[in-house]
N, C-alpha and C positions, 0 to 999 in steps of 0.2 A: 503493499500500500504505500510506504513511503517513496518508495521507486516512482509510482505513477505520479506523486505530487511534486517530486524532483523534477520528473520529465517535464510536466506541466509548467512548472516554473521556468526552466531553461527554454521551452519552446515560447513562452511569453517575452522573455529578454531578448529574443532574436532582434526584433525591431530596434530596440534600445542600442544593442551593441552595434549594430549596422550604422546608425544615425552617429553615433560616437565616433566611429571609425572614419565615417565620411565627415564629420566636423573636424577632425584632426587632421586628415588628409588634405582638406580644403583649405585651411587655415595654416596649415604648416606648423601646427604648435600642438605637440602633445597633451598639453593641458588645455586645450580648446575642448576636447571631448567632455571635461567635468563641467562645462557651463551649458545647461540646458534650461531654457526660458519654458514658461507655461504653456505658450502656443504649440509648440511641438511635442510638449508632454502628454497632451491631451490626445492629440493624433497618432502618437508612438503608442499609447495605452489602448488605444481603439485597434489599432493594426495588431497588437499583441493579442487581444482578445479574439479577433477574428482569426487569427491565425491557430490558436489554441482549438477554437471550435470547428475550425476546417480540419484540423489534426484528428481531432475525435471523431468526426464523421467519416474521414478517409479511412482511418484504422477499422472501424464497426464496419463498414462496407467491405474490406479485405478479409475480414476473419470469417472463420466458419461458422455457420448457424448451429447454436446450441439445441441439439436434437435430445440429449439426455440431460438427466439433472441427477439431484441427491435423493436417495433412497433412504428414508430416516429408519431409525431402528426399530425394530416390532417384536412383541411376544408371540412365538408361535410354540404351541404345544408345552408350553412352561418353560420355554428356554428363550433367551433374549437373542435376536440376531441382530448383530451390529448394522449400523446404517454405512453407507459406501456410495461413492460417487461413480455414477456409470456414464 
C-alpha cells in the first residue's frame, strides 16, 4: 500500500520537476528552479492531478479483469475450512 502512495506522489511531482528543470535551463541559473510563483503552481498542480488520474485509468485498462475472489472460511461437518484467494 505504501508503494502505491509513493508511486502516486512521484507521478504527481513530474510536472513540478519538469518545470523546475526548464526554468533552471532557461535562466541558466540552478537556483532559478526554486523560484515558483503562484501562477505556475496552480497549473502544475492541475497537471499533476490529471497525470495521476490518467495513470490510474491507463493501469486499470491494462490489467486483467478480476474473475476470482476471496473464498471466506466456513464450518463444514464440524471442521473449519480456511479461506483462500482464488
